C-alpha positions as CSV (number, residue, x, y, z in Angstrom):
1,X,112.4,108.0,97.0
2,X,112.6,111.5,95.5
3,X,115.0,110.2,93.2
4,X,112.9,107.8,91.9
5,X,109.8,110.1,91.6
6,X,112.1,112.4,89.7
7,X,113.0,109.7,87.1
8,X,109.6,108.5,86.8
9,X,108.3,112.1,85.9
10,X,111.4,112.6,83.5
11,X,110.3,109.1,81.9
12,X,106.7,110.1,81.7
13,X,107.5,113.3,79.9
14,X,109.8,112.0,77.6
15,X,108.5,108.5,76.7
16,X,107.4,108.7,73.1
17,X,107.7,110.9,70.3
18,X,104.6,112.8,69.4
19,X,103.3,111.5,66.1
20,X,103.4,115.0,64.8
21,X,107.1,115.2,65.6
22,X,107.7,112.2,63.2
23,X,109.5,113.1,59.9
24,X,106.9,114.0,57.4
25,X,108.9,112.9,54.3
26,X,109.9,109.3,53.2
27,X,113.1,108.2,54.3
28,X,115.9,105.8,53.0
29,X,116.3,102.9,55.1
30,X,119.8,104.2,56.4
31,X,118.1,107.5,57.7
32,X,115.2,105.0,59.4
33,X,117.9,103.2,61.2
34,X,119.6,106.1,62.4
35,X,116.5,107.8,63.5
36,X,115.2,104.9,65.5
37,X,118.7,104.1,67.2
38,X,119.1,107.9,68.1
39,X,115.5,108.1,69.7
40,X,115.5,104.8,71.4
41,X,118.3,104.1,73.8
42,X,119.6,100.9,74.0
43,X,118.1,99.7,70.6
44,X,120.4,98.4,67.9
45,X,118.4,98.4,64.7
46,X,120.2,97.4,61.7
47,X,119.0,97.2,58.0
48,X,118.7,93.4,58.1
49,X,116.5,93.8,61.3
50,X,114.0,96.2,59.6
51,X,114.1,93.9,56.3
52,X,113.4,91.1,58.1
53,X,110.4,92.5,59.8
54,X,109.1,93.5,56.4
55,X,109.9,90.0,54.9
56,X,108.2,88.2,57.8
57,X,105.3,90.7,57.5
58,X,105.6,92.1,60.9
59,X,105.6,95.6,59.4
60,X,104.3,96.6,55.8
61,X,106.3,96.3,52.8
62,X,107.6,99.3,50.8
63,X,105.6,100.5,47.9
64,X,107.1,99.2,44.6
65,X,109.9,101.0,43.3
66,X,110.4,103.6,45.8
67,X,114.1,104.1,47.0
68,X,112.8,106.7,49.9
69,X,109.9,104.2,50.6
70,X,110.1,104.3,54.6
71,X,106.8,106.3,55.5
72,X,105.4,107.8,58.4
73,X,103.5,104.6,58.8
74,X,106.8,102.5,58.8
75,X,108.2,104.7,61.4
76,X,104.8,104.2,63.5
77,X,105.2,100.5,62.9
78,X,108.7,100.2,64.1
79,X,108.4,102.7,67.1
80,X,105.5,100.7,68.5
81,X,107.4,97.4,67.7
82,X,110.2,98.9,69.5
83,X,108.0,99.1,72.8
84,X,107.0,95.3,72.3
85,X,110.6,93.8,71.2
86,X,111.3,93.2,75.0
87,X,108.2,91.8,76.1
88,X,106.9,89.8,73.0
89,X,108.3,87.4,70.2
90,X,108.0,88.3,66.7
91,X,105.2,86.0,66.1
92,X,103.4,87.6,69.0
93,X,104.0,91.0,67.7
94,X,102.6,90.0,64.4
95,X,99.4,88.7,66.2
96,X,99.0,92.1,68.1
97,X,99.5,94.3,65.0
98,X,96.5,91.4,63.3
99,X,94.1,92.6,65.9
100,X,93.8,96.1,64.7
101,X,95.4,95.8,61.1
102,X,94.5,92.6,59.8
103,X,96.7,91.7,56.7
104,X,99.7,93.9,57.4
105,X,100.2,94.7,53.6
106,X,96.7,95.6,52.8
107,X,95.7,99.0,54.7
108,X,92.0,98.8,53.4
109,X,91.2,96.2,55.7
110,X,92.6,98.4,59.0
111,X,90.2,98.6,61.6
112,X,92.0,101.8,62.8
113,X,94.5,103.9,61.3
114,X,98.3,103.5,62.5
115,X,98.2,107.3,63.1
116,X,95.1,106.7,65.8
117,X,97.1,103.4,67.2
118,X,99.9,105.5,67.8
119,X,98.2,108.4,69.2
120,X,96.4,106.2,71.8
121,X,99.6,104.3,72.5
122,X,101.4,107.3,73.1
123,X,98.6,108.5,75.6
124,X,98.6,105.3,77.5
125,X,102.4,105.3,77.5
126,X,102.4,108.8,79.1
127,X,99.8,108.0,81.7
128,X,101.2,104.7,82.7
129,X,104.3,105.7,84.6
130,X,102.0,108.3,86.4
131,X,99.3,105.7,87.2
132,X,102.1,103.5,88.6
133,X,103.6,105.9,90.9
134,X,100.2,106.7,92.2
135,X,99.3,103.3,92.9
136,X,98.8,102.5,96.5
137,X,101.3,99.7,96.2
138,X,104.0,102.0,95.3
139,X,104.2,104.3,98.2
140,X,107.2,105.2,100.8
141,X,105.4,104.4,103.6
142,X,105.1,100.7,102.4
143,X,108.8,100.3,101.9
144,X,109.6,102.1,105.0
145,X,107.3,99.6,106.8
146,X,109.0,96.5,105.4
147,X,112.3,98.1,106.5
148,X,111.1,98.2,109.9
149,X,109.5,95.0,110.0
150,X,112.7,93.5,109.1
151,X,114.3,95.1,112.4
152,X,117.2,96.5,110.5
153,X,119.1,98.9,112.4
154,X,119.9,101.1,109.5
155,X,119.5,104.8,108.8
156,X,120.5,107.5,106.2
157,X,122.0,106.0,102.9
158,X,121.8,102.4,103.8
159,X,118.1,102.7,104.5
160,X,117.6,104.7,101.3
161,X,119.6,101.9,99.6
162,X,117.6,99.2,100.8
163,X,114.3,101.1,99.9
164,X,115.4,101.7,96.5
165,X,116.2,98.0,96.1
166,X,112.8,97.3,97.3
167,X,111.3,99.6,94.9
168,X,113.4,98.2,92.2
169,X,112.3,94.6,93.1
170,X,108.5,95.5,93.2
171,X,108.7,96.9,89.9
172,X,110.3,93.8,88.5
173,X,107.5,91.8,90.1
174,X,104.9,93.9,88.2
175,X,106.9,93.8,85.0
176,X,107.3,90.1,85.0
177,X,103.4,89.6,86.0
178,X,102.3,92.0,83.3
179,X,104.8,90.5,80.6
180,X,103.2,87.0,81.4
181,X,99.7,88.6,81.2
182,X,100.4,90.2,78.0
183,X,101.8,87.1,76.3
184,X,99.2,85.0,77.7
185,X,96.5,87.3,76.1
186,X,98.4,87.4,72.9
187,X,99.1,83.8,72.8
188,X,95.5,82.6,73.7
189,X,93.1,85.1,72.3
190,X,91.6,83.7,68.9
191,X,90.0,86.0,66.4
192,X,86.6,84.6,65.5
193,X,85.5,85.4,61.9
194,X,82.0,87.1,61.6
195,X,79.6,84.8,60.1
């Protein structure tokens, strides 16, 4: 359990790049790809993926005629997208962005700025692991009692392995429930036009 607590604290401290640390200068597409793949383990961004997100209006298009056209806003959009990709479909991501930014290629109709959205997400992300670890349903005594209730005659490393197994299963249950809830909200929330 100490290992899990240590991992959780490490993730909490290194979850997202602070907005101020994002590159200040416009980037070429190859630089954007390298940056994202370097910063996000397990991601495999390619030129085609990013260009398809632009073509499908998931992220905003480049300003006409700019070779180094990928701005801090594009990076912000792609980083937020990186967190959503494992949970939501492309269409669902478009709906989520549409809630705060209306038409993706028209910055004048944004309800909030991309910078504010990113900073709020960053704060939420930093606190989510901490909040999860502090939840009553995520404590060592709970898993210890499960092992005891099963009348397993195990101690030491085997007991630790079983408790880690239960922690992982508990997290999977929570992640699955959260994913279903998010998808249901995104797919069933309708933006009503002001009259």
